[in-house]
N, C-alpha and C positions, 0 to 999 in steps of 0.2 A: 796142143795145150797140155799134153802129157809131160812135156819136158820140165815145165816150171814146178809142178808139185814134186817131181822127182828131185829136182835140185834143192828144194826146200828141205827135204828129208836128208839129203846128203849134207847140207849145211848144218842141220840140227845135230847129226851124228858127229861131224867133225868138231863142232863147237863143244859138244858134250865131252869128247875125248880130250880136247885142249883144256877145258875148264877143270876136268878131273886131274889132269897133270899139274895145273897151276895150284890147285888145292893141295895136292900131295906135296908140292914144294913149300907151300905156306905152312902146313902143319908139321912137316917132318924135317924142315931145315932148322939150323941153329938160330936162336933169337939174338938180335943185336942188343947193344946197350940201351936200356930204357924201353925195350920192346917186350910186350907180353903176348900171351896167346889171345887175350881179349882184343888186342889191336889187329891181330891176324884174323880173328873171327869177324871183325868189322869189314874186312875185305872179302872174306870167303862167302859170307851170306849173300851180299848183293850179286856176286859173280854167279852163285848157284841159282839165284832167282832169275837172272837174265837168261841163263842156260835153260832153266826149267820152263820159262815162258816160250822160248824158241822151240823146245822139244814138244811141249804140249800143243802148241799151235800147229806143228807139222804132223804130229802123231796123235790125232784127236782121240782115237779109241784106246791108245796105249799111254795116256797121260800119266798113269801111276808109275810108269817106268822112267819118269823124268829124274828120278834119283840117280840115274847113270851119270849125271853131271858131277856127282860127288863120289865117283867110283873108287878112288883110292882111300878116302876116309871110310867108306862102307866096307871095303875089303879089310881094313885094319880092325874095324869093329867086329866083323865076323870072326876073324882069326884070334881076336883078343878075348872073346867070350869064354873060351876054355880056361884062360888064365885069370879070370875075374876073381875067383875065390882064393888064389894063391898069394895075393897081395902085391904082385908085380905091376898090375894095371889097376888104376883107380877108376871107380865109376864116374867121377867127374870128368876125367879125360875122355871117356867114351861119350859122355853127354855133350861135351864141347865138339867132338867130331860128328855127332849126330845132328847138330844144328844146321849145317849146310845141307845135309841130306833131307831133312824135313822141310827146309825152306824150298829146296828144289822141287820136291813132290807137290807142295802147295802151289808153287808157281806153275807147275805142269798142269794142274787142274785149272788154274786161271787161264793159261794159254789155250787149253781145250775149249773152255767156255768162250773165249774170244773167237776161236775158229767156228764155233757153233753159230754165233751171231754175225760172223763175217765182218768184224769191225777192225779193219786193218789200221785205221788211224789210232785206235785205242792201243793196239799192239805196239805201234811205233812210240806212242806216248809212254807206255809202260817201260819199254826198253830205254827210252830217254831218261825217265826218272831213275831207273836202276843205274844207268851209266853216270848220271849226275851225282847220285848218292855215292857211287864208287869214286868219282873224281873229288868230291868234297872230303870223303874219308881219306883219300890219298893225299890231298892237300893238307889236311889236319895232321896226318902222320909224317908229313914232309917227304912224301914219295913223289918224285918228278917223273913224268912220262918219258923222258929222254934218258 
């Protein structure tokens, strides 16, 4: 029985790394015609929440580290704090980048609570709702899965 919890932790870490890379591509890629950072934020926050729930569920005592799902925006925030007063970085840009980070940490707490009550059905339901929200937002933005 030691194999299954270990695999859950591996899946949580791999998904956190992948979600972090996707968020880096979302925030630091060029925007298309008619696309804004708000539309990218609508994709990044559900992704961060899905990853946060998975991380918190598998790392019950380390749920507060679920922000690793937004590791590229977090690195940018940390490295940009020194330039905040110079005028090259706007505080609103950092606030937009902090939204997925905070959503991921809150979802990590929720995932840890799910692990505490051992309610796997609620975990699957939360992931389904997050995936559904991501699909609806993707359909609204005209993003096809293929």
